[in-house]
N, C-alpha and C positions, 0 to 999 in steps of 0.2 A: 271352156276349160280355163281354170284359174292358173295363172303363171306363178310358179314358185318364186319367192323372193331370192334375190342374189345372195350368195355366200358373203359373209361380212366378218372382218377382223377389226376389233376395236382395241386400240392401244391407248391406255390412259397414263399420262405422265404427270407427276407433280411432287411437291415436297412431301416428306413424311408428315402424316397428320392432316392432309387436305381432304381425305375422304375417298381416295381412289378405290379402295376395296369395297366400300359400301356402295358407291355408285356403280362399280363394275358388277356387283351382285345384282343390283336392280336391273341393269341392262341385260344381264344374262337371263334373268327370269323373264323379261319382256321378250327377248329374242326366242327363247325356248317355247314360249307360249304361242307365238305367231308363226313359227317355222315347223314344217312337217318333220324335218330332220335336224335336231339340235347340233349334230356333228358338223353342220355347215357354218356355224358361227362360233367365234372365240372372243373372249375379252381378256386382255393382258394388262397388268398394272406394273409400273416402274417408277423409279425416281432417277431419271437419266439427266446427266449434265450435258451442257453444250461443249463437248470435247470430242477428240478423235475416237477414243475407246467407246464412249456411249453412242456416238453417231454410228459406229460399226454395229453396235447392238441393235440400233433402230433399223439399220439396213437389213438385218435378219427378218424383221417383220415385213418389210417391203418385199423381200424375196419370197417369204411364206405366202403373202397375199397373191403375188404374181403367179407362183407355182400352183396355187389352188384356184386361180381365176376369181379371186375374191376382192371385194371392195375393202380398202384399208381406211379406217377412220382414225385419225390421230387427234387425241383430245389432250389438251393441257389444262390441268386444274391448278388454280392458285387461290390464295386468300391472303388477307392482310397479315403481316407478321405476328401481331398481337393475337389475332384469332387463331393463327396456326399454332402458336405456343399453347394457347388454351386447349385446343383440340388434342395436341400431342400428349397431354397428361390425362386424357379422358379414361375412365374405367375400361378395362378390357385390353388396352394396348399392351401392357407389360405381360399379361398372360399369353398373349399371342406372339410374344418375343419381338415386338415392334419397338422402334426407337421411342423413348420417352424422355430423353435428356434434352431439355430446352436449350442449354448452352451449346450442345452439339448442333441442334437445329439452327441456332443463330450463326454458328460458324459456317455451316453448309450454305445458308442463305447469303452470307457475306462473301464467300469465296467462290461460289459457282453460280452459273445461270442455268435455268432449266432448258433442256433441249426442246426446241419447237420442231417436232417431226413434220416433215413435209410429205403430205399424202394427197390423194385426190380430194378427200374430205378432211379438212383440218378445222378444229374449233378450239378456241381458248375461252375459258370461263373463270371469272373471279367469283368464287362461291362464298365469299365472306358472309354475305347475308342470305344465302340460299340453303334450303334444306337439300338432303340427298335426292328427294323426289323431284324437286324443282330443277336441280342440276341435271338429272336424268332426262327430264322432259325437254330441257334445252338442247341436249345432245340429240335426242330423237328428232326434235323439230329441225335441227340443223341438217340432219341427213335425210330428211323427208319421210320420216316414219310416223 
């Protein structure tokens, strides 16, 4: 008898424009392809700062994982500021109502630090020179999939 994979919640945190949604979609497709019940795994994306309010938000993911008996994977995506600004103005972002103001991005990066969510599985990836597929592969390798 084959054992069903454990339930998994992946939380991807990073600056706007680092590719969280793209990587999250790739992870979701992978999880849904290998799991009998896709309702057992979730992928969330955020841009959480290292402050009390956003730490409380991350605690919600910890509580959700604990309540479901799921593994929580905390992923921090980052890239070089110049690459981040280039990606921020890529086609499609404004239609999706995403931040495209590079001055605002610079302000965010200057005034905040990204929250490094502490979970059983935590991975930080600088994706400056990585494709979304390479980034996804690194996350999957880190969690042993």
